[in-house]
N, CA and C atoms of all chains as a GROMACS GRO file, in nm:
protein
  603
    1MET      N    1   5.528   6.659   5.715
    1MET     CA    2   5.443   6.741   5.756
    1MET      C    3   5.431   6.768   5.892
    2LYS      N    4   5.461   6.698   5.996
    2LYS     CA    5   5.496   6.698   6.140
    2LYS      C    6   5.559   6.833   6.157
    3ASN      N    7   5.713   6.818   6.096
    3ASN     CA    8   5.824   6.885   6.101
    3ASN      C    9   5.756   7.071   6.061
    4TRP      N   10   5.722   7.019   5.950
    4TRP     CA   11   5.687   7.161   5.899
    4TRP      C   12   5.601   7.231   5.990
    5MET      N   13   5.484   7.163   6.034
    5MET     CA   14   5.421   7.263   6.102
    5MET      C   15   5.427   7.301   6.242
    6LEU      N   16   5.552   7.228   6.285
    6LEU     CA   17   5.610   7.246   6.425
    6LEU      C   18   5.730   7.364   6.406
    7GLY      N   19   5.760   7.349   6.283
    7GLY     CA   20   5.857   7.475   6.217
    7GLY      C   21   5.782   7.600   6.226
    8LEU      N   22   5.680   7.589   6.156
    8LEU     CA   23   5.589   7.689   6.124
    8LEU      C   24   5.541   7.779   6.280
    9ALA      N   25   5.509   7.696   6.387
    9ALA     CA   26   5.477   7.716   6.503
    9ALA      C   27   5.599   7.844   6.572
   10LEU      N   28   5.704   7.748   6.530
   10LEU     CA   29   5.834   7.815   6.602
   10LEU      C   30   5.854   7.944   6.548
   11VAL      N   31   5.841   7.958   6.416
   11VAL     CA   32   5.854   8.090   6.322
   11VAL      C   33   5.759   8.208   6.380
   12CYS      N   34   5.687   8.147   6.424
   12CYS     CA   35   5.564   8.245   6.448
   12CYS      C   36   5.593   8.272   6.604
   13VAL      N   37   5.639   8.189   6.701
   13VAL     CA   38   5.665   8.235   6.839
   13VAL      C   39   5.757   8.317   6.880
   14ILE      N   40   5.886   8.248   6.832
   14ILE     CA   41   6.018   8.313   6.859
   14ILE      C   42   6.056   8.437   6.830
   15PRO      N   43   5.987   8.481   6.691
   15PRO     CA   44   6.044   8.627   6.663
   15PRO      C   45   5.932   8.714   6.798
   16ALA      N   46   5.852   8.667   6.805
   16ALA     CA   47   5.726   8.750   6.921
   16ALA      C   48   5.845   8.774   7.036
   17CYS      N   49   5.904   8.672   7.102
   17CYS     CA   50   5.931   8.735   7.209
   17CYS      C   51   6.100   8.804   7.202
   18VAL      N   52   6.158   8.764   7.084
   18VAL     CA   53   6.279   8.862   7.048
   18VAL      C   54   6.264   8.979   6.991
   19THR      N   55   6.148   9.012   6.943
   19THR     CA   56   6.077   9.124   6.906
   19THR      C   57   6.065   9.247   7.053
   20ILE      N   58   5.998   9.156   7.115
   20ILE     CA   59   5.954   9.257   7.261
   20ILE      C   60   6.086   9.275   7.327
   21ASN      N   61   6.181   9.185   7.338
   21ASN     CA   62   6.310   9.236   7.392
   21ASN      C   63   6.389   9.359   7.343
   22ILE      N   64   6.392   9.344   7.185
   22ILE     CA   65   6.447   9.438   7.129
   22ILE      C   66   6.387   9.624   7.134
   23TYR      N   67   6.293   9.602   7.102
   23TYR     CA   68   6.198   9.728   7.080
   23TYR      C   69   6.173   9.799   7.215
   24PHE      N   70   6.180   9.942   7.227
   24PHE     CA   71   6.179   9.998   7.329
   24PHE      C   72   6.032  10.024   7.384
   25PRO      N   73   6.013   9.973   7.496
   25PRO     CA   74   5.875   9.948   7.545
   25PRO      C   75   5.817  10.099   7.600
   26ALA      N   76   5.733  10.166   7.533
   26ALA     CA   77   5.722  10.311   7.541
   26ALA      C   78   5.611  10.304   7.631
   27ALA      N   79   5.520  10.203   7.641
   27ALA     CA   80   5.411  10.228   7.763
   27ALA      C   81   5.472  10.211   7.890
   28ALA      N   82   5.558  10.097   7.908
   28ALA     CA   83   5.610  10.084   8.021
   28ALA      C   84   5.696  10.195   8.081
   29ALA      N   85   5.765  10.255   7.997
   29ALA     CA   86   5.885  10.358   8.021
   29ALA      C   87   5.766  10.479   8.082
   30GLU      N   88   5.651  10.508   8.007
   30GLU     CA   89   5.559  10.590   8.066
   30GLU      C   90   5.514  10.601   8.195
   31LYS      N   91   5.480  10.468   8.230
   31LYS     CA   92   5.424  10.415   8.361
   31LYS      C   93   5.541  10.429   8.481
   32ALA      N   94   5.668  10.393   8.412
   32ALA     CA   95   5.766  10.407   8.517
   32ALA      C   96   5.802  10.570   8.526
   33ALA      N   97   5.788  10.631   8.430
   33ALA     CA   98   5.820  10.787   8.448
   33ALA      C   99   5.728  10.835   8.539
   34ASP      N  100   5.603  10.827   8.515
   34ASP     CA  101   5.489  10.871   8.612
   34ASP      C  102   5.498  10.820   8.757
   35LYS      N  103   5.555  10.711   8.774
   35LYS     CA  104   5.579  10.681   8.918
   35LYS      C  105   5.682  10.734   8.989
   36ILE      N  106   5.799  10.763   8.922
   36ILE     CA  107   5.916  10.845   8.955
   36ILE      C  108   5.877  10.983   8.995
   37ILE      N  109   5.806  11.030   8.877
   37ILE     CA  110   5.787  11.198   8.892
   37ILE      C  111   5.705  11.204   9.009
   38ASP      N  112   5.598  11.101   9.041
   38ASP     CA  113   5.494  11.126   9.158
   38ASP      C  114   5.580  11.150   9.259
   39ASP      N  115   5.706  11.067   9.320
   39ASP     CA  116   5.763  11.058   9.389
   39ASP      C  117   5.836  11.153   9.381
   40VAL      N  118   5.916  11.187   9.334
   40VAL     CA  119   5.996  11.311   9.309
   40VAL      C  120   5.939  11.466   9.355
   41TRP      N  121   5.812  11.472   9.294
   41TRP     CA  122   5.730  11.571   9.298
   41TRP      C  123   5.626  11.569   9.433
   42GLN      N  124   5.627  11.448   9.470
   42GLN     CA  125   5.510  11.406   9.585
   42GLN      C  126   5.379  11.456   9.542
   43LEU      N  127   5.355  11.400   9.440
   43LEU     CA  128   5.203  11.427   9.393
   43LEU      C  129   5.102  11.344   9.428
   44LYS      N  130   5.128  11.212   9.512
   44LYS     CA  131   5.036  11.156   9.523
   44LYS      C  132   4.997  11.190   9.689
   45ASN      N  133   4.861  11.156   9.722
   45ASN     CA  134   4.808  11.186   9.843
   45ASN      C  135   4.886  11.186   9.963
   46GLY      N  136   4.938  11.035   9.974
   46GLY     CA  137   5.032  10.986  10.100
   46GLY      C  138   5.127  11.075  10.127
   47ALA      N  139   5.219  11.142   9.999
   47ALA     CA  140   5.326  11.224  10.031
   47ALA      C  141   5.291  11.331  10.039
   48ALA      N  142   5.159  11.410   9.978
   48ALA     CA  143   5.164  11.546   9.935
   48ALA      C  144   5.108  11.581  10.090
   49LYS      N  145   5.064  11.497  10.205
   49LYS     CA  146   4.998  11.544  10.325
   49LYS      C  147   5.098  11.625  10.414
   50PRO      N  148   5.207  11.519  10.440
   50PRO     CA  149   5.340  11.601  10.511
   50PRO      C  150   5.393  11.715  10.476
   51ASN      N  151   5.399  11.760  10.311
   51ASN     CA  152   5.413  11.867  10.255
   51ASN      C  153   5.332  11.981  10.332
   52VAL      N  154   5.206  11.953  10.300
   52VAL     CA  155   5.104  12.088  10.354
   52VAL      C  156   5.112  12.103  10.493
   53ASN      N  157   5.163  12.003  10.571
   53ASN     CA  158   5.168  12.023  10.707
   53ASN      C  159   5.309  12.108  10.751
   54ASN      N  160   5.395  12.078  10.662
   54ASN     CA  161   5.549  12.146  10.668
   54ASN      C  162   5.509  12.299  10.645
   55GLU      N  163   5.439  12.330  10.528
   55GLU     CA  164   5.447  12.465  10.477
   55GLU      C  165   5.346  12.536  10.572
   56ASP      N  166   5.256  12.500  10.651
   56ASP     CA  167   5.147  12.573  10.737
   56ASP      C  168   5.234  12.647  10.814
   57PRO      N  169   5.338  12.558  10.926
   57PRO     CA  170   5.403  12.629  11.041
   57PRO      C  171   5.493  12.721  10.970
   58ALA      N  172   5.573  12.688  10.873
   58ALA     CA  173   5.684  12.770  10.778
   58ALA      C  174   5.611  12.881  10.765
   59ALA      N  175   5.494  12.894  10.727
   59ALA     CA  176   5.425  13.038  10.660
   59ALA      C  177   5.390  13.102  10.779
   60SER      N  178   5.342  13.048  10.891
   60SER     CA  179   5.294  13.146  11.016
   60SER      C  180   5.424  13.196  11.076
   61THR      N  181   5.542  13.113  11.073
   61THR     CA  182   5.632  13.176  11.152
   61THR      C  183   5.730  13.275  11.072
   62ALA      N  184   5.720  13.294  10.912
   62ALA     CA  185   5.760  13.376  10.854
   62ALA      C  186   5.704  13.503  10.851
   63LYS      N  187   5.582  13.493  10.899
   63LYS     CA  188   5.485  13.621  10.894
   63LYS      C  189   5.492  13.653  11.059
   64MET      N  190   4.793   6.315   6.635
   64MET     CA  191   4.891   6.390   6.600
   64MET      C  192   4.882   6.546   6.576
   65LYS      N  193   4.764   6.561   6.522
   65LYS     CA  194   4.732   6.727   6.497
   65LYS      C  195   4.704   6.784   6.671
   66LYS      N  196   4.665   6.676   6.756
   66LYS     CA  197   4.640   6.760   6.891
   66LYS      C  198   4.776   6.779   6.968
   67ILE      N  199   4.867   6.731   6.950
   67ILE     CA  200   5.019   6.747   6.996
   67ILE      C  201   5.048   6.872   6.932
   68LEU      N  202   5.035   6.894   6.812
   68LEU     CA  203   5.079   7.006   6.734
   68LEU      C  204   5.006   7.135   6.820
   69LEU      N  205   4.862   7.123   6.804
   69LEU     CA  206   4.776   7.231   6.856
   69LEU      C  207   4.850   7.275   7.013
   70GLY      N  208   4.860   7.163   7.074
   70GLY     CA  209   4.887   7.181   7.219
   70GLY      C  210   5.033   7.253   7.217
   71LEU      N  211   5.127   7.236   7.139
   71LEU     CA  212   5.247   7.278   7.146
   71LEU      C  213   5.240   7.397   7.079
   72MET      N  214   5.133   7.447   6.995
   72MET     CA  215   5.115   7.596   6.944
   72MET      C  216   5.071   7.689   7.091
   73LEU      N  217   5.001   7.616   7.151
   73LEU     CA  218   4.912   7.673   7.276
   73LEU      C  219   5.005   7.710   7.362
   74LEU      N  220   5.080   7.607   7.418
   74LEU     CA  221   5.206   7.641   7.495
   74LEU      C  222   5.298   7.752   7.454
   75GLY      N  223   5.327   7.730   7.341
   75GLY     CA  224   5.426   7.850   7.250
   75GLY      C  225   5.359   8.014   7.287
   76THR      N  226   5.219   7.992   7.275
   76THR     CA  227   5.162   8.100   7.277
   76THR      C  228   5.138   8.198   7.420
   77LEU      N  229   5.139   8.072   7.502
   77LEU     CA  230   5.152   8.111   7.656
   77LEU      C  231   5.260   8.146   7.683
   78LEU      N  232   5.370   8.074   7.648
   78LEU     CA  233   5.510   8.134   7.668
   78LEU      C  234   5.541   8.292   7.619
   79ALA      N  235   5.470   8.292   7.496
   79ALA     CA  236   5.510   8.413   7.444
   79ALA      C  237   5.430   8.539   7.511
   80SER      N  238   5.324   8.509   7.579
   80SER     CA  239   5.233   8.613   7.658
   80SER      C  240   5.318   8.610   7.775
   81GLN      N  241   5.396   8.529   7.823
   81GLN     CA  242   5.462   8.559   7.954
   81GLN      C  243   5.579   8.663   7.927
   82PHE      N  244   5.632   8.629   7.815
   82PHE     CA  245   5.695   8.734   7.790
   82PHE      C  246   5.652   8.886   7.773
   83VAL      N  247   5.535   8.895   7.697
   83VAL     CA  248   5.449   9.024   7.719
   83VAL      C  249   5.440   9.094   7.853
   84VAL      N  250   5.420   8.983   7.961
   84VAL     CA  251   5.387   9.052   8.081
   84VAL      C  252   5.501   9.083   8.153
   85ALA      N  253   5.635   9.018   8.127
   85ALA     CA  254   5.734   9.022   8.178
   85ALA      C  255   5.803   9.155   8.125
   86ALA      N  256   5.760   9.191   8.005
   86ALA     CA  257   5.798   9.316   7.942
   86ALA      C  258   5.704   9.461   7.970
   87ALA      N  259   5.599   9.410   8.033
   87ALA     CA  260   5.488   9.533   8.060
   87ALA      C  261   5.553   9.635   8.154
   88ASP      N  262   5.648   9.604   8.228
   88ASP     CA  263   5.708   9.686   8.326
   88ASP      C  264   5.876   9.703   8.335
   89LEU      N  265   5.909   9.831   8.350
   89LEU     CA  266   6.036   9.849   8.346
   89LEU      C  267   6.077   9.833   8.501
   90GLU      N  268   6.219   9.788   8.518
   90GLU     CA  269   6.271   9.793   8.659
   90GLU      C  270   6.315   9.920   8.700
   91VAL      N  271   6.243   9.969   8.805
   91VAL     CA  272   6.300  10.113   8.860
   91VAL      C  273   6.326  10.090   8.991
   92ASN      N  274   6.344   9.975   9.048
   92ASN     CA  275   6.332   9.974   9.215
   92ASN      C  276   6.512   9.891   9.255
   93THR      N  277   6.594   9.967   9.177
   93THR     CA  278   6.715   9.937   9.231
   93THR      C  279   6.763  10.032   9.309
   94PRO      N  280   6.854   9.992   9.395
   94PRO     CA  281   6.902  10.091   9.501
   94PRO      C  282   6.974  10.231   9.423
   95ALA      N  283   7.027  10.209   9.323
   95ALA     CA  284   7.100  10.320   9.258
   95ALA      C  285   6.996  10.414   9.242
   96ILE      N  286   6.890  10.364   9.171
   96ILE     CA  287   6.777  10.470   9.108
   96ILE      C  288   6.699  10.537   9.264
   97SER      N  289   6.673  10.424   9.368
   97SER     CA  290   6.621  10.496   9.450
   97SER      C  291   6.705  10.618   9.529
   98ALA      N  292   6.835  10.567   9.532
   98ALA     CA  293   6.921  10.706   9.581
   98ALA      C  294   6.902  10.821   9.500
   99ILE      N  295   6.914  10.824   9.389
   99ILE     CA  296   6.901  10.928   9.294
   99ILE      C  297   6.760  11.004   9.317
  100LYS      N  298   6.646  10.902   9.306
  100LYS     CA  299   6.512  10.966   9.340
  100LYS      C  300   6.518  11.054   9.459
  101ASN      N  301   6.565  10.981   9.564
  101ASN     CA  302   6.574  11.061   9.712
  101ASN      C  303   6.631  11.200   9.698
  102SER      N  304   6.752  11.161   9.621
  102SER     CA  305   6.837  11.298   9.619
  102SER      C  306   6.751  11.439   9.553
  103MET      N  307   6.647  11.394   9.419
  103MET     CA  308   6.583  11.464   9.347
  103MET      C  309   6.499  11.531   9.444
  104GLN      N  310   6.414  11.411   9.511
  104GLN     CA  311   6.324  11.462   9.603
  104GLN      C  312   6.341  11.551   9.720
  105SER      N  313   6.461  11.546   9.763
  105SER     CA  314   6.463  11.650   9.850
  105SER      C  315   6.531  11.789   9.800
  106ARG      N  316   6.596  11.762   9.689
  106ARG     CA  317   6.610  11.919   9.612
  106ARG      C  318   6.494  11.991   9.585
  107HIS      N  319   6.379  11.912   9.531
  107HIS     CA  320   6.277  11.954   9.498
  107HIS      C  321   6.219  12.080   9.586
  108ALA      N  322   6.240  12.053   9.714
  108ALA     CA  323   6.178  12.167   9.797
  108ALA      C  324   6.268  12.274   9.745
  109GLN      N  325   6.364  12.292   9.752
  109GLN     CA  326   6.435  12.416   9.681
  109GLN      C  327   6.441  12.463   9.571
  110LEU      N  328   6.392  12.351   9.478
  110LEU     CA  329   6.352  12.416   9.345
  110LEU      C  330   6.220  12.462   9.330
  111ALA      N  331   6.131  12.415   9.397
  111ALA     CA  332   5.990  12.455   9.375
  111ALA      C  333   5.948  12.596   9.367
  112PRO      N  334   6.009  12.685   9.435
  112PRO     CA  335   6.005  12.846   9.448
  112PRO      C  336   6.026  12.891   9.319
  113PHE      N  337   6.133  12.857   9.256
  113PHE     CA  338   6.182  12.900   9.117
  113PHE      C  339   6.108  12.853   9.002
  114TYR      N  340   6.046  12.742   9.022
  114TYR     CA  341   5.953  12.684   8.906
  114TYR      C  342   5.857  12.783   8.903
  115ALA      N  343   5.788  12.827   9.043
  115ALA     CA  344   5.691  12.903   9.049
  115ALA      C  345   5.687  13.047   8.997
  116SER      N  346   5.825  13.103   9.022
  116SER     CA  347   5.835  13.226   8.969
  116SER      C  348   5.906  13.248   8.839
  117GLY      N  349   5.926  13.120   8.760
  117GLY     CA  350   5.958  13.107   8.614
  117GLY      C  351   6.116  13.150   8.606
  118ALA      N  352   6.179  13.135   8.719
  118ALA     CA  353   6.337  13.177   8.703
  118ALA      C  354   6.374  13.042   8.637
  119ILE      N  355   6.302  12.918   8.680
  119ILE     CA  356   6.369  12.794   8.583
  119ILE      C  357   6.252  12.749   8.535
  120GLY      N  358   6.270  12.658   8.441
  120GLY     CA  359   6.158  12.579   8.348
  120GLY      C  360   6.240  12.443   8.323
  121LEU      N  361   6.116  12.366   8.258
  121LEU     CA  362   6.158  12.228   8.231
  121LEU      C  363   6.159  12.208   8.058
  122THR      N  364   6.307  12.190   8.044
  122THR     CA  365   6.324  12.189   7.886
  122THR      C  366   6.268  12.054   7.806
  123LYS      N  367   6.269  12.047   7.676
  123LYS     CA  368   6.184  11.951   7.625
  123LYS      C  369   6.303  11.832   7.599
  124ASP      N  370   6.399  11.835   7.684
  124ASP     CA  371   6.480  11.706   7.645
  124ASP      C  372   6.501  11.663   7.781
  125GLY      N  373   6.399  11.696   7.882
  125GLY     CA  374   6.385  11.608   8.007
  125GLY      C  375   6.494  11.672   8.112
  126LEU      N  376   6.530  11.823   8.082
  126LEU     CA  377   6.634  11.841   8.207
  126LEU      C  378   6.540  11.988   8.267
  127ILE      N  379   6.623  12.052   8.336
  127ILE     CA  380   6.564  12.180   8.346
  127ILE      C  381   6.672  12.285   8.346
  128ALA      N  382   6.627  12.410   8.326
  128ALA     CA  383   6.717  12.525   8.290
  128ALA      C  384   6.681  12.663   8.346
  129VAL      N  385   6.766  12.741   8.372
  129VAL     CA  386   6.750  12.888   8.406
  129VAL      C  387   6.666  12.937   8.275
  130ARG      N  388   6.558  13.017   8.336
  130ARG     CA  389   6.490  13.060   8.199
  130ARG      C  390   6.501  13.231   8.211
  131ASP      N  391   6.490  13.272   8.354
  131ASP     CA  392   6.477  13.422   8.355
  131ASP      C  393   6.572  13.432   8.494
  132ALA      N  394   6.698  13.461   8.483
  132ALA     CA  395   6.783  13.483   8.592
  132ALA      C  396   6.725  13.647   8.671
  133ASN      N  397   6.675  13.701   8.594
  133ASN     CA  398   6.624  13.826   8.662
  133ASN      C  399   6.520  13.799   8.776
  134ALA      N  400   6.445  13.682   8.746
  134ALA     CA  401   6.326  13.644   8.869
  134ALA      C  402   6.382  13.629   8.997
  135VAL      N  403   6.528  13.597   8.983
  135VAL     CA  404   6.589  13.577   9.105
  135VAL      C  405   6.678  13.692   9.158
  136PRO      N  406   6.679  13.726   9.291
  136PRO     CA  407   6.784  13.790   9.377
  136PRO      C  408   6.925  13.787   9.332
  137LEU      N  409   7.009  13.865   9.290
  137LEU     CA  410   7.139  13.856   9.267
  137LEU      C  411   7.199  13.774   9.366
  138ALA      N  412   7.169  13.787   9.489
  138ALA     CA  413   7.245  13.710   9.601
  138ALA      C  414   7.219  13.552   9.600
  139GLN      N  415   7.091  13.516   9.523
  139GLN     CA  416   7.061  13.362   9.486
  139GLN      C  417   7.110  13.298   9.367
  140ARG      N  418   7.148  13.390   9.275
  140ARG     CA  419   7.161  13.311   9.140
  140ARG      C  420   7.260  13.230   9.161
  141GLY      N  421   7.381  13.253   9.228
  141GLY     CA  422   7.489  13.152   9.238
  141GLY      C  423   7.431  12.998   9.266
  142ALA      N  424   7.339  13.015   9.401
  142ALA     CA  425   7.318  12.898   9.434
  142ALA      C  426   7.229  12.816   9.338
  143LEU      N  427   7.127  12.915   9.273
  143LEU     CA  428   7.042  12.853   9.179
  143LEU      C  429   7.124  12.778   9.059
  144THR      N  430   7.215  12.846   9.003
  144THR     CA  431   7.316  12.790   8.920
  144THR      C  432   7.332  12.649   8.975
  145GLY      N  433   7.371  12.620   9.077
  145GLY     CA  434   7.410  12.516   9.139
  145GLY      C  435   7.322  12.399   9.145
  146LEU      N  436   7.199  12.448   9.160
  146LEU     CA  437   7.092  12.346   9.189
  146LEU      C  438   7.067  12.297   9.060
  147VAL      N  439   7.038  12.394   8.970
  147VAL     CA  440   7.008  12.342   8.846
  147VAL      C  441   7.108  12.238   8.785
  148LYS      N  442   7.248  12.266   8.816
  148LYS     CA  443   7.360  12.188   8.758
  148LYS      C  444   7.352  12.066   8.831
  149ASP      N  445   7.286  12.033   8.961
  149ASP     CA  446   7.317  11.918   9.022
  149ASP      C  447   7.179  11.833   8.996
  150GLU      N  448   7.056  11.905   8.984
  150GLU     CA  449   6.939  11.859   8.938
  150GLU      C  450   6.942  11.802   8.784
  151ASN      N  451   7.015  11.850   8.698
  151ASN     CA  452   7.066  11.784   8.554
  151ASN      C  453   7.126  11.681   8.561
  152ALA      N  454   7.240  11.673   8.665
  152ALA     CA  455   7.318  11.565   8.678
  152ALA      C  456   7.258  11.439   8.712
  153ASP      N  457   7.171  11.456   8.822
  153ASP     CA  458   7.103  11.364   8.879
  153ASP      C  459   6.999  11.307   8.744
  154ARG      N  460   6.929  11.395   8.706
  154ARG     CA  461   6.819  11.345   8.589
  154ARG      C  462   6.890  11.265   8.500
  155SER      N  463   7.006  11.308   8.448
  155SER     CA  464   7.096  11.216   8.321
  155SER      C  465   7.131  11.107   8.386
  156LYS      N  466   7.175  11.099   8.533
  156LYS     CA  467   7.210  10.932   8.582
  156LYS      C  468   7.105  10.890   8.580
  157LEU      N  469   6.982  10.910   8.640
  157LEU     CA  470   6.842  10.865   8.624
  157LEU      C  471   6.817  10.794   8.516
  158TYR      N  472   6.832  10.850   8.391
  158TYR     CA  473   6.790  10.806   8.266
  158TYR      C  474   6.869  10.678   8.229
  159LYS      N  475   7.008  10.703   8.269
  159LYS     CA  476   7.108  10.612   8.247
  159LYS      C  477   7.086  10.505   8.345
  160GLU      N  478   7.059  10.508   8.461
  160GLU     CA  479   7.032  10.387   8.553
  160GLU      C  480   6.918  10.318   8.524
  161ILE      N  481   6.831  10.362   8.450
  161ILE     CA  482   6.679  10.316   8.405
  161ILE      C  483   6.726  10.232   8.344
  162ALA      N  484   6.784  10.256   8.211
  162ALA     CA  485   6.836  10.213   8.102
  162ALA      C  486   6.942  10.058   8.111
  163VAL      N  487   7.008  10.099   8.206
  163VAL     CA  488   7.103   9.993   8.252
  163VAL      C  489   7.010   9.890   8.341
  164ALA      N  490   6.958   9.924   8.433
  164ALA     CA  491   6.879   9.836   8.530
  164ALA      C  492   6.796   9.742   8.434
  165ASN      N  493   6.745   9.785   8.328
  165ASN     CA  494   6.657   9.689   8.270
  165ASN      C  495   6.742   9.633   8.125
  166GLY      N  496   6.863   9.644   8.142
  166GLY     CA  497   6.978   9.564   8.057
  166GLY      C  498   6.984   9.614   7.900
  167HIS      N  499   6.913   9.743   7.894
  167HIS     CA  500   6.945   9.799   7.757
  167HIS      C  501   6.993   9.951   7.764
  168PRO      N  502   7.131   9.972   7.774
  168PRO     CA  503   7.179  10.105   7.801
  168PRO      C  504   7.160  10.181   7.685
  169GLU      N  505   7.138  10.128   7.562
  169GLU     CA  506   7.112  10.177   7.438
  169GLU      C  507   6.949  10.281   7.433
  170TRP      N  508   6.885  10.249   7.542
  170TRP     CA  509   6.749  10.325   7.561
  170TRP      C  510   6.744  10.437   7.650
  171GLN      N  511   6.864  10.479   7.684
  171GLN     CA  512   6.860  10.580   7.756
  171GLN      C  513   6.816  10.710   7.675
  172PRO      N  514   6.841  10.754   7.557
  172PRO     CA  515   6.784  10.860   7.500
  172PRO      C  516   6.638  10.830   7.488
  173GLU      N  517   6.556  10.740   7.463
  173GLU     CA  518   6.421  10.736   7.445
  173GLU      C  519   6.342  10.716   7.577
  174ILE      N  520   6.418  10.676   7.691
  174ILE     CA  521   6.362  10.691   7.842
  174ILE      C  522   6.371  10.852   7.876
  175GLN      N  523   6.479  10.909   7.830
  175GLN     CA  524   6.503  11.073   7.856
  175GLN      C  525   6.387  11.143   7.785
  176SER      N  526   6.356  11.100   7.637
  176SER     CA  527   6.254  11.199   7.582
  176SER      C  528   6.109  11.141   7.634
  177THR      N  529   6.110  11.015   7.700
  177THR     CA  530   5.969  11.001   7.756
  177THR      C  531   5.955  11.058   7.888
  178PHE      N  532   6.052  11.086   7.970
  178PHE     CA  533   6.054  11.154   8.081
  178PHE      C  534   6.020  11.287   8.032
  179ALA      N  535   6.097  11.346   7.923
  179ALA     CA  536   6.088  11.486   7.926
  179ALA      C  537   5.935  11.516   7.902
  180GLY      N  538   5.845  11.438   7.834
  180GLY     CA  539   5.692  11.454   7.788
  180GLY      C  540   5.614  11.463   7.950
  181ARG      N  541   5.667  11.359   8.003
  181ARG     CA  542   5.581  11.328   8.135
  181ARG      C  543   5.608  11.440   8.257
  182TRP      N  544   5.723  11.474   8.235
  182TRP     CA  545   5.759  11.575   8.338
  182TRP      C  546   5.696  11.734   8.290
  183ILE      N  547   5.704  11.718   8.182
  183ILE     CA  548   5.608  11.874   8.123
  183ILE      C  549   5.468  11.843   8.140
  184ASP      N  550   5.416  11.718   8.131
  184ASP     CA  551   5.238  11.718   8.128
  184ASP      C  552   5.224  11.735   8.267
  185LYS      N  553   5.299  11.685   8.377
  185LYS     CA  554   5.288  11.676   8.517
  185LYS      C  555   5.312  11.800   8.594
  186ALA      N  556   5.380  11.936   8.527
  186ALA     CA  557   5.403  12.042   8.563
  186ALA      C  558   5.297  12.126   8.627
  187GLN      N  559   5.321  12.185   8.718
  187GLN     CA  560   5.195  12.250   8.770
  187GLN      C  561   5.166  12.379   8.682
  188SER      N  562   5.042  12.430   8.696
  188SER     CA  563   4.986  12.556   8.634
  188SER      C  564   5.076  12.667   8.661
  189GLY      N  565   5.128  12.752   8.574
  189GLY     CA  566   5.219  12.861   8.603
  189GLY      C  567   5.358  12.855   8.580
  190TRP      N  568   5.406  12.696   8.580
  190TRP     CA  569   5.554  12.666   8.573
  190TRP      C  570   5.555  12.689   8.403
  191TRP      N  571   5.690  12.717   8.363
  191TRP     CA  572   5.736  12.721   8.230
  191TRP      C  573   5.760  12.597   8.183
  192VAL      N  574   5.741  12.579   8.058
  192VAL     CA  575   5.769  12.425   8.000
  192VAL      C  576   5.819  12.487   7.876
  193GLN      N  577   5.936  12.406   7.792
  193GLN     CA  578   5.978  12.442   7.664
  193GLN      C  579   5.921  12.325   7.565
  194GLY      N  580   5.869  12.384   7.498
  194GLY     CA  581   5.790  12.329   7.357
  194GLY      C  582   5.897  12.328   7.233
  195ALA      N  583   5.830  12.282   7.118
  195ALA     CA  584   5.897  12.286   6.996
  195ALA      C  585   5.910  12.454   6.941
  196GLY      N  586   5.844  12.549   7.000
  196GLY     CA  587   5.822  12.694   6.966
  196GLY      C  588   5.928  12.749   7.090
  197GLY      N  589   5.926  12.717   7.178
  197GLY     CA  590   5.999  12.788   7.292
  197GLY      C  591   5.938  12.786   7.410
  198TRP      N  592   5.971  12.893   7.524
  198TRP     CA  593   5.897  12.871   7.638
  198TRP      C  594   5.751  12.903   7.655
  199THR      N  595   5.660  12.824   7.701
  199THR     CA  596   5.532  12.891   7.723
  199THR      C  597   5.490  12.812   7.896
  200GLN      N  598   5.394  12.927   7.944
  200GLN     CA  599   5.395  12.919   8.060
  200GLN      C  600   5.244  12.790   8.072
  201LYS      N  601   5.262  12.709   8.166
  201LYS     CA  602   5.139  12.626   8.178
  201LYS      C  603   5.032  12.679   8.244
   0.00000   0.00000   0.00000
């Protein structure tokens, strides 16, 4: 009886761990993609500021 | 005896939830990924005007492509082709590196298609993006 219940518990828990590692974590991938795209395109405030500062002098010297 | 079993099951559940937490984030902070990201970030300043003019667009497979070469002065077309080639090489490398950094090289196609959707979602209005039916302007 004891062994049977322990077995059942293991049967429930072990596949849960394995499943997570095999299937593609779509939500985590989206989060990672958003982070990288924000960095590359400088979409966040901190990075956008220097961009604006760079553009203004460039625009005025071009004209 | 039942208490011990219950305790074991609780422990098991806790352990399982730890795995969930560990899997909730993808590793994207390796030196290789950072290097590719920096290279793409500095190239973006050169690519941005071409996105805006419609000369290039974001493809549905997570890359970029020349969409309308006529939007670019003849003298710049060679340079643009080179930029697009370099950008696509970096993007492919990025998708591969993320898959490898997380111990699942076979995830590369899924990572690439995830990025494809996110690039297009985040594209500025006026940029051209590729959907199932061809190019559309955001």
